[in-house]
C-alpha positions as a printed Julia matrix, in Angstrom:
195×3 Matrix{Float64}:
 17.54   17.02  -12.29
 18.15   20.07  -10.18
 16.55   20.1    -6.76
 14.3    22.89   -5.63
 16.26   25.51   -3.74
 15.98   24.92   -0.02
 14.84   21.32   -0.39
 16.55   18.55    1.52
 16.9    15.4    -0.56
 17.92   13.35    2.48
 14.61   14.27    4.13
 12.16   14.73    1.26
 13.19   11.64   -0.71
 12.51    9.25    2.18
  9.25   11.1     2.99
  8.12   10.59   -0.6
  8.91    6.87   -0.46
  7.15    6.52    2.91
  4.04    8.33    1.64
  3.97    6.26   -1.55
  4.39    3.06    0.44
  1.42    3.85    2.67
 -0.8     5.04   -0.16
  0.03    2.11   -2.45
 -0.63   -0.35    0.4
 -3.97    1.26    1.33
 -5.38    2.11   -2.09
 -3.34    0.13   -4.62
 -0.75    1.44   -7.02
 -3.17    2.07   -9.9
 -5.5     4.18   -7.74
 -2.79    6.51   -6.4
 -1.68    9.6    -8.29
  1.53   11.55   -8.0
 -0.63   14.46   -6.8
 -1.88   12.36   -3.88
  1.68   11.44   -2.94
  2.75   15.09   -3.15
 -0.19   16.16   -1.0
  0.66   13.53    1.61
  4.27   14.78    1.71
  3.25   18.44    1.67
  4.99   19.46   -1.56
  3.84   20.54   -5.0
  3.26   17.66   -7.43
  5.99   18.93   -9.74
  8.51   18.79   -6.89
  8.23   14.97   -6.8
 10.02   14.77  -10.13
 13.13   16.17   -8.49
 13.26   12.88   -6.56
 11.79   10.28   -8.89
 11.26   10.2   -12.66
  7.74    8.75  -12.39
  5.35    6.62  -10.34
  6.66    3.38  -11.88
 10.18    4.19  -10.71
  8.84    4.87   -7.24
  7.05    1.5    -7.1
 10.14   -0.29   -8.38
 12.38    1.43   -5.82
 10.07    0.43   -2.97
 10.1    -3.2    -4.08
 13.81   -3.23   -4.79
 14.66   -1.71   -1.4
 12.47   -4.25    0.36
 14.0    -7.22   -1.42
 17.56   -5.97   -0.97
 16.94   -5.38    2.76
 15.45   -8.87    3.03
 18.4   -10.52    1.3
 20.95   -8.52    3.31
 19.29   -9.34    6.64
 18.97  -13.04    5.78
 22.57  -13.09    4.59
 23.74  -11.88    8.0
 22.28  -14.93    9.78
 24.66  -17.62   10.92
 24.32  -20.69    8.7
 23.42  -23.78   10.77
 25.11  -27.07   10.02
 21.93  -29.12    9.65
 18.92  -28.6     7.41
 16.28  -28.82   10.13
 17.88  -26.01   12.15
 18.34  -24.0     8.96
 14.66  -24.41    8.07
 13.62  -23.47   11.62
 15.76  -20.34   11.37
 14.29  -19.48    7.96
 10.72  -19.75    9.32
 11.45  -17.52   12.31
 13.4   -15.01   10.26
 10.73  -14.73    7.58
  7.89  -14.17   10.04
  9.73  -11.63   12.17
 11.33   -9.68    9.32
  8.05   -9.33    7.48
  5.93   -8.68   10.58
  7.73   -5.35   10.92
  7.01   -4.46    7.26
  3.38   -5.28    6.4
  3.05   -2.54    3.77
  6.24   -3.64    2.04
  5.07   -7.26    2.01
  1.68   -6.31    0.59
  3.23   -4.23   -2.18
  5.98   -6.76   -2.94
  3.41   -9.46   -3.65
  0.26   -7.65   -4.77
  1.73   -4.99   -7.03
  4.06   -7.11   -9.15
  1.53   -6.95  -11.98
  2.02   -3.18  -12.18
  5.75   -3.35  -12.89
  7.08   -2.88  -16.4
  8.55   -6.1   -17.84
 12.1    -4.85  -17.22
 11.39   -3.89  -13.61
  9.46   -7.12  -13.03
 12.44   -9.11  -14.27
 14.78   -7.44  -11.78
 12.42   -7.87   -8.82
 11.75  -11.47   -9.85
 15.51  -12.07   -9.8
 15.76  -10.76   -6.24
 12.78  -12.88   -5.18
 14.36  -15.91   -6.8
 17.57  -15.32   -4.85
 15.59  -15.45   -1.59
 13.62  -18.51   -2.71
 16.92  -20.18   -3.66
 17.95  -19.95    0.01
 14.92  -22.0     1.0
 15.45  -24.37   -1.91
 19.02  -25.05   -0.76
 17.75  -25.89    2.74
 15.1   -28.27    1.4
 17.58  -29.95   -0.94
 20.1   -30.41    1.89
 17.35  -31.93    4.01
 16.38  -34.31    1.24
 19.99  -35.42    0.73
 20.35  -36.16    4.43
 17.0   -38.0     4.57
 15.35  -35.46    6.91
 12.93  -34.05    4.34
 10.77  -35.54    1.63
  9.33  -33.06   -0.86
  7.65  -34.18   -4.08
  8.21  -30.85   -5.86
 10.71  -28.46   -4.31
  9.54  -25.39   -6.28
  5.92  -25.85   -5.18
  7.06  -26.48   -1.6
  9.02  -23.2    -1.61
  6.04  -21.21   -2.84
  3.69  -22.93   -0.39
  5.94  -22.34    2.62
  6.52  -18.67    1.78
  2.81  -18.09    1.1
  1.91  -19.72    4.4
  4.44  -17.63    6.33
  3.27  -14.43    4.62
 -0.23  -15.15    5.87
  0.82  -14.27    9.43
  1.08  -10.59    8.41
 -2.57  -10.51    7.37
 -4.12  -11.7    10.6
 -1.7   -11.5    13.53
 -2.26   -8.72   16.05
 -0.12   -8.1    19.12
 -2.15   -8.65   22.27
 -4.23  -11.38   20.65
 -4.8   -14.91   21.87
 -1.27  -16.05   20.98
  2.07  -14.31   21.33
  4.29  -13.97   18.27
  6.6   -16.62   19.78
  3.64  -19.04   20.02
  2.51  -18.25   16.48
  6.03  -18.79   15.2
  6.15  -22.19   16.96
  2.81  -23.23   15.43
  3.99  -22.25   11.96
  7.3   -24.03   12.47
  5.45  -27.21   13.44
  3.28  -26.95   10.29
  6.26  -26.34    8.0
  8.28  -29.14    9.58
  5.44  -31.63    9.23
  4.87  -30.58    5.62
  8.44  -31.43    4.58
  9.53  -34.15    7.03
 10.29  -37.57    5.55
């Protein structure tokens, strides 16, 4: 599609995604219209279609970007030799990465139901790749006798759900620092999987 004369795709495109992210997180995908997104950005509703084919594509792009950023950042971490250190690193990474992206986390988990089957399948594949990282750690720990998990798949989902909970309640300046919260969560995760 041709862009509107005088528009700046490198500026407007990210502004559209940022506006959609905030609106979807506050009101839910189904309750937000393209007109609302356009108003938030300060463009005509029709101008949005120079940057995205439709609202579904916008939701998918937000989720895809989040998952790809997550996988890339996790992939850059040094891989520890032992499973306990690897699990400790996973816990800290997950909390800190997601703490900086509460809207992305909310959308990535709460708006999956609004994806088309094709888009859901792709996002599910990216999520599975991240979950596979945790599964590999738990399996390594079981092989070495450090961990004992009755059902690895359930343990993965439980650990990630528990870690995601930090984003819903933690506030800087509260009773505990983020370092202290991370330590508490690490202790809980370790006890949950230790043999």
